[in-house]
C-alpha positions as CSV (number, residue, x, y, z in Angstrom):
1,M,187.7,45.9,-165.7
2,A,188.9,43.9,-162.6
3,R,186.3,41.6,-160.7
4,R,186.5,42.1,-156.8
5,A,187.3,39.2,-154.5
6,G,184.9,38.6,-152.1
7,L,181.1,37.3,-152.0
8,S,178.9,38.6,-154.7
9,L,176.1,41.0,-153.5
10,R,173.7,38.1,-153.7
11,S,175.6,35.9,-151.1
12,R,175.8,39.0,-149.5
13,L,172.2,39.3,-149.4
14,V,171.4,35.7,-148.7
15,V,174.0,35.9,-145.7
16,L,172.3,39.8,-144.4
17,S,168.7,38.0,-144.8
18,M,169.8,34.7,-142.5
19,A,171.4,36.8,-140.0
20,L,168.2,39.0,-139.8
21,V,165.8,35.9,-139.6
22,A,168.2,34.3,-136.9
23,L,167.6,37.6,-134.6
24,G,164.1,37.9,-135.3
25,L,163.9,34.2,-134.2
26,T,165.9,34.8,-130.9
27,V,163.9,38.1,-129.9
28,S,160.7,36.5,-130.4
29,D,161.8,33.0,-128.6
30,T,162.9,35.0,-125.8
31,V,159.5,37.1,-125.5
32,V,157.4,34.6,-125.7
33,L,159.3,32.2,-123.6
34,G,159.2,35.0,-120.9
35,S,155.6,35.6,-121.2
36,V,154.6,32.0,-120.8
37,R,157.2,31.3,-117.8
38,T,155.2,34.5,-116.1
39,Q,152.1,33.2,-116.6
40,L,152.6,29.6,-115.7
41,V,154.6,30.7,-112.5
42,G,151.5,33.0,-111.9
43,R,149.1,29.9,-112.4
44,V,151.5,27.7,-109.8
45,D,151.5,30.8,-107.1
46,Q,147.2,31.1,-107.6
47,Q,147.5,26.6,-107.1
48,L,149.4,27.4,-103.9
49,E,147.6,30.0,-102.6
50,R,144.2,27.9,-102.9
51,F,145.6,24.7,-102.0
52,G,146.9,26.5,-98.5
53,D,144.3,28.6,-97.6
54,S,142.3,25.4,-97.6
55,M,144.5,23.0,-95.7
56,A,145.1,25.6,-93.4
57,H,140.9,25.5,-92.9
58,R,141.1,21.7,-92.7
59,V,144.3,21.4,-89.8
60,R,142.3,24.3,-88.0
61,S,138.8,22.4,-88.1
62,E,140.1,18.7,-88.2
63,G,143.6,18.7,-86.5
64,I,146.5,17.4,-87.6
65,P,146.6,14.6,-90.0
66,Q,147.2,10.9,-89.3
67,P,150.4,9.5,-90.4
68,H,148.8,7.6,-93.5
69,P,145.3,9.7,-94.2
70,G,142.2,9.0,-96.3
71,R,142.9,6.2,-98.7
72,A,142.5,3.0,-96.3
73,G,138.8,3.7,-94.3
74,G,137.4,5.2,-97.8
75,G,138.0,9.0,-96.4
76,R,139.7,11.5,-98.7
77,A,143.5,12.0,-98.8
78,W,144.8,15.0,-97.5
79,L,147.2,15.4,-100.1
80,P,147.2,15.7,-104.2
81,S,150.1,14.1,-105.7
82,Q,153.5,15.9,-105.9
83,Y,152.3,18.5,-102.9
84,V,154.3,18.2,-99.4
85,M,152.6,19.5,-96.3
86,A,155.0,20.4,-93.4
87,F,154.3,21.5,-89.8
88,A,157.0,24.3,-88.5
89,D,157.0,25.0,-85.0
90,A,157.0,29.1,-83.6
91,D,161.2,28.6,-84.4
92,G,161.1,27.6,-87.4
93,T,161.7,23.6,-86.9
94,V,160.0,21.6,-89.3
95,S,158.3,19.2,-87.2
96,D,156.0,16.8,-89.4
97,Q,156.0,16.5,-92.8
98,Y,153.1,14.6,-95.1
99,R,152.9,13.8,-98.6
100,Q,152.1,11.5,-101.1
101,P,154.8,10.7,-103.8
102,V,154.3,9.2,-107.0
103,A,157.0,7.1,-106.7
104,A,159.5,5.7,-103.9
105,G,162.6,7.7,-104.9
106,D,160.1,10.9,-105.5
107,P,162.5,13.8,-104.0
108,G,161.4,16.3,-101.7
109,P,161.8,19.7,-100.7
110,L,165.1,20.4,-99.0
111,W,163.7,23.0,-96.5
112,P,165.5,26.0,-95.8
113,A,167.1,27.0,-92.2
114,M,164.8,29.6,-90.9
115,D,163.8,31.1,-87.3
116,G,160.3,32.5,-86.4
117,A,161.6,35.9,-87.8
118,G,162.1,34.3,-91.7
119,L,158.9,32.4,-91.0
120,R,156.9,35.4,-90.5
121,A,158.9,37.4,-93.2
122,R,158.2,34.8,-96.2
123,L,154.1,34.0,-94.9
124,G,152.0,34.2,-97.8
125,R,154.1,34.4,-100.4
126,P,155.1,31.6,-102.7
127,F,158.8,31.0,-102.8
128,E,161.7,28.4,-104.4
129,V,163.7,26.0,-102.7
130,R,165.8,23.0,-104.1
131,G,165.2,19.6,-103.9
132,D,166.7,17.1,-101.9
133,H,168.3,15.0,-104.4
134,G,168.4,15.6,-107.9
135,D,168.1,19.4,-109.5
136,G,164.6,19.8,-109.3
137,T,162.9,23.0,-107.3
138,W,159.9,23.0,-105.4
139,W,157.6,25.9,-104.5
140,V,156.9,26.7,-101.0
141,L,154.1,28.9,-99.5
142,I,153.8,29.0,-95.7
143,V,150.4,29.6,-94.2
144,P,149.4,30.0,-90.9
145,G,147.7,26.5,-89.2
146,G,146.0,26.3,-86.0
147,G,148.8,27.2,-83.6
148,G,148.6,30.2,-81.6
149,G,150.4,32.9,-81.9
150,T,151.1,32.6,-86.0
151,P,150.5,36.3,-87.3
152,P,147.5,36.6,-90.4
153,P,149.0,36.3,-93.7
154,P,150.1,39.9,-95.2
155,P,147.5,41.0,-97.5
156,R,146.9,39.3,-101.2
157,G,149.2,40.7,-103.9
158,G,152.0,40.3,-105.9
159,G,154.4,38.2,-104.6
160,G,157.9,39.2,-106.0
161,G,161.1,37.5,-107.2
162,P,161.5,34.8,-110.1
163,R,160.1,31.6,-109.5
164,A,159.7,28.1,-111.2
165,H,158.4,24.7,-110.8
């Protein structure tokens, strides 16, 4: 009997087994990473909402912070590290920014150009913006401050779209 050229049955079974294992790991990694990403993004959204609501309340009760708040006089700091608080006028122009970077060269958010309608459209829903240098991204949450004429935020619920921090 003539022997066929090619892989033996044992070799074909090993190759098939390895291919199935690789496919299973790929599918498993995709599902797990997607699930973890969704949970982490949800956590960041919750932190932003809690911090945004408390900051808006604080600004309404104490006013706009001084350029170097907290620290020197023993008072509490306005911002946790890696947060940026910006004040936008009704026309969408960012008038003031407050931040406490960890290092002098830390990136900040690159604010998107928005008019009043753009601000209102994104009110109360976290969204992603690029950093001003590097390839990082920032989460932005627009909440009404102490100024008059700003509409109340929409009811809490799911914000749409993919997000990353």
